C-alpha positions as MATLAB code, in Angstrom:
seq = 'XXXXXXXXXXXXXXXXXXXXXXXXXXXXXXXXXXXXXXXXXXXXXXXXXXXXXXXXXXXXXXXXXXXXXXXXXXXXXXXXXXXXXXXXXXXXXXXXXXXXXXXXXXXXXXXXXXXXXXXXXXXXXXXXXXXXXXXXXXXXXXXXXXXXXXXXXXXXXXXXXXXXXXXXXXXXXXXXXXXXXXXXXXXXXXXXX';
ca = [
      20.507  -28.130   19.003;
      23.645  -27.241   17.339;
      21.728  -29.725   13.796;
      18.902  -26.600   13.949;
      21.588  -24.094   14.823;
      23.287  -25.248   11.528;
      20.173  -25.335    9.540;
      19.224  -21.855   10.625;
      22.855  -20.459    9.293;
      22.697  -22.208    6.350;
      19.180  -20.871    5.713;
      20.234  -17.377    6.686;
      23.622  -17.919    4.198;
      21.260  -19.026    1.259;
      18.885  -16.095    1.970;
      21.203  -13.514    2.191;
      23.929  -14.742   -0.905;
      21.043  -15.102   -3.196;
      20.873  -12.850   -6.187;
      19.315  -10.010   -5.213;
      15.662   -8.513   -6.473;
      16.608   -6.199   -9.744;
      13.392   -4.531   -9.127;
      14.315   -3.698   -5.318;
      17.681   -2.864   -6.585;
      16.413   -0.128   -9.099;
      13.345    1.406   -6.623;
      16.432    1.999   -4.469;
      18.404    3.543   -7.005;
      15.154    5.731   -8.061;
      14.963    7.253   -4.145;
      18.592    7.812   -4.561;
      18.387    9.536   -7.562;
      15.337   11.874   -6.247;
      16.950   12.475   -2.980;
      20.197   13.479   -4.919;
      18.435   15.805   -7.182;
      16.351   17.435   -3.833;
      19.993   17.542   -2.274;
      21.608   19.506   -4.796;
      18.343   21.688   -5.806;
      18.329   22.728   -1.513;
      21.757   23.202   -0.734;
      23.012   25.113   -3.488;
      26.737   23.762   -3.084;
      28.373   22.500   -5.791;
      31.600   21.432   -4.625;
      33.033   18.290   -3.960;
      32.940   18.223   -0.369;
      29.256   18.878   -0.295;
      28.561   17.143   -2.969;
      30.039   13.884   -1.623;
      28.053   14.710    1.542;
      25.012   14.408   -0.186;
      26.039   11.090   -1.916;
      26.738    9.675    1.776;
      23.525   10.802    2.952;
      21.618   10.108   -0.011;
      22.799    6.742   -0.202;
      22.236    6.244    3.602;
      18.842    7.008    3.470;
      17.945    5.679    0.388;
      19.466    2.267    1.870;
      17.358    2.889    4.730;
      13.766    3.674    3.555;
      13.371    2.899    0.073;
      10.477    0.584    1.020;
       8.743    3.238    2.402;
       8.021    5.456   -0.373;
       7.609    2.255   -2.869;
       5.559    0.252   -0.870;
       3.838   -2.020   -4.021;
       6.841   -2.747   -6.169;
       4.760   -4.420   -8.437;
       4.628   -2.007  -11.046;
       7.066   -1.206  -14.215;
       9.457    1.786  -13.577;
       7.434    3.447  -16.353;
       4.268    3.547  -14.452;
       6.386    5.313  -11.406;
       7.553    7.620  -13.753;
       3.945    8.697  -14.777;
       3.107    8.690  -11.092;
       6.094   10.827  -10.668;
       5.253   13.255  -13.337;
       1.376   13.246  -12.104;
       2.490   14.000   -8.780;
       4.168   16.987   -9.944;
       0.885   18.031  -11.435;
      -0.464   17.639   -8.583;
       1.682   19.683   -6.475;
       1.242   22.711   -9.036;
      -2.397   22.378   -8.317;
      -1.635   22.345   -4.645;
       0.513   25.349   -4.984;
      -2.444   27.238   -6.656;
      -5.057   26.273   -3.570;
      -2.542   27.377   -1.126;
      -2.438   30.578   -2.980;
      -6.155   30.892   -3.250;
      -6.787   30.038    0.621;
      -3.811   32.146    1.563;
      -6.173   35.342   -0.154;
      -9.297   34.018    1.737;
      -7.243   34.027    5.162;
      -6.236   37.125    4.492;
      -9.855   38.249    3.981;
     -10.947   36.422    7.027;
      -8.460   38.314    9.784;
      -9.528   41.698    8.474;
     -13.136   41.336    8.182;
     -15.355   40.740   11.424;
     -15.082   38.196   13.958;
     -18.558   36.546   12.692;
     -16.976   34.594    9.995;
     -14.469   32.947   12.120;
     -16.028   29.542   13.198;
     -13.081   27.122   14.413;
     -14.304   23.628   14.198;
     -12.797   20.039   14.262;
     -14.135   18.087   11.033;
     -13.896   14.365   10.877;
     -12.726   13.285    7.435;
     -13.019    9.565    6.116;
     -10.728    8.768    3.255;
     -10.329    5.537    0.986;
      -6.618    6.102    0.231;
      -4.960    2.738    0.105;
      -1.024    3.408    1.380;
       0.204    5.227    4.589;
       2.235    7.609    1.979;
      -1.057    8.775    0.346;
      -2.352    9.678    3.339;
       0.701   11.344    4.763;
       0.217   13.206    1.527;
      -3.167   13.827    2.091;
      -2.627   15.009    5.607;
       0.503   17.027    4.318;
      -1.560   18.911    1.930;
      -4.657   19.837    4.197;
      -2.559   21.093    6.638;
      -0.383   23.300    3.884;
      -3.221   24.823    3.367;
      -4.380   28.175    4.766;
      -7.412   27.686    7.323;
      -6.727   23.790    8.004;
      -4.570   21.733    9.956;
      -4.513   18.007   10.195;
      -4.135   17.501   13.930;
      -4.625   13.449   14.194;
      -5.047   10.552   12.216;
      -6.711    7.474   13.299;
      -6.455    4.646   10.591;
      -8.581    6.062    7.810;
     -10.060    8.739    9.584;
      -8.666   12.428    9.777;
      -9.410   14.967   12.081;
      -8.993   18.426   10.896;
      -8.990   21.901   12.540;
     -10.875   23.994   10.076;
     -10.803   28.129   10.750;
     -14.092   28.467    9.376;
     -17.618   26.978    8.072;
     -15.990   27.903    4.263;
     -12.802   25.777    4.963;
     -14.086   22.937    6.171;
     -16.565   22.272    3.365;
     -13.426   22.696    1.476;
     -12.520   19.274    3.012;
     -15.180   17.662    0.052;
     -12.465   15.112   -1.021;
     -10.977   16.966   -4.498;
      -7.031   16.296   -3.080;
      -8.261   12.712   -2.346;
      -9.741   12.101   -5.705;
      -6.054   14.120   -7.088;
      -4.254   11.973   -5.210;
      -6.230    8.600   -5.998;
      -5.444    9.861   -9.741;
      -1.876   10.121   -9.133;
      -1.647    6.896   -7.915;
      -4.264    4.974  -10.120;
      -1.873    2.285  -11.271;
      -1.821    1.219   -7.337;
      -6.065    0.975   -7.379;
      -6.246   -0.600  -10.352;
      -3.677   -3.464   -9.038;
      -5.868   -3.586   -5.860;
      -9.131   -4.121   -7.239;
      -7.369   -6.976   -9.200;
      -6.019   -8.850   -6.871;
      -9.495   -8.728   -5.138;
     -11.013  -10.109   -7.748;
];
């Protein structure tokens, strides 16, 4: 019994004292920097007290959750930076979609009630990671006229206010998200081959 405890303790010490994975640490630093930029941008306070609170909060959150943002750590930092810029392009496109759909919903509210046809649409997606599905679900919900109400595996259940918004779930958002994370799909096809 004591021999197995000693073996476990030595294995635990060896694993925890081993040199940390520099790639993993780099991703943690990237998450910290991203969170800190968001903290500074949204807080608007630049005094020492608030910045130190931001540093402490961002350090704790990045320590706890850096692996959630970057599930696949096989890609280089340069690939992730390219994905970050592509994601900003996606956000710009998404803002434009929100503006367009706001006008559609406004037109729908002032027109006759005949055009309102609320319905639940089942949408099957082929995104690889939980983060990509999370991004798709929030993009659908942010777009006026649609709300993601449930996700089961790869199937999204979306409430659409009319036939036009239901037909808007044509896969364009999913294609754009796949384009942002194209490196993830390239590596997954290479690993299956």
